[in-house]
C-alpha positions, 0 to 999 in steps of 0.5 A: 500499499503506496498512500500518499501523508494527508498530515504528520502528528509530530510536524503539523505539515499539511502535504495534501489539498488545496492548504497543503505545502506543495500546493502553496510552496513546492509547485510555484514557479519559482520553487520549480526554478530553484529545485531544477538548478541545485538538481542540475548543480548535484549533478555537475559536481557527481560528474566531477567527483566531487560529491557520490552518491550516499556520501552525506554531503550537501553542494551548499550555495554560498550567496543562498541562491540557487540560480548562481552556480560557479563555481565560486558560488558552491562548497560541498560540505556534510549534510548536517551542517548545511540543513542546519544553517537555513 
């Protein structure tokens, strides 16, 4: 059974429906472009050998702009450190 979650009791987040997180945030054009840019940067880092699958590393954008994929703006740091920053 692969039922999509509607509500998370521990965080209080609502995932589906018109008031859900996806409809509010993740489906906006800006969010889609930023997600695509982050994914592209990660794929480039994989090709260059800077990161590996399942290595618990994130590609950090120094200036906070996920669409700025210049080499000076990207750093490989631990997942926990990167996600603690945001």
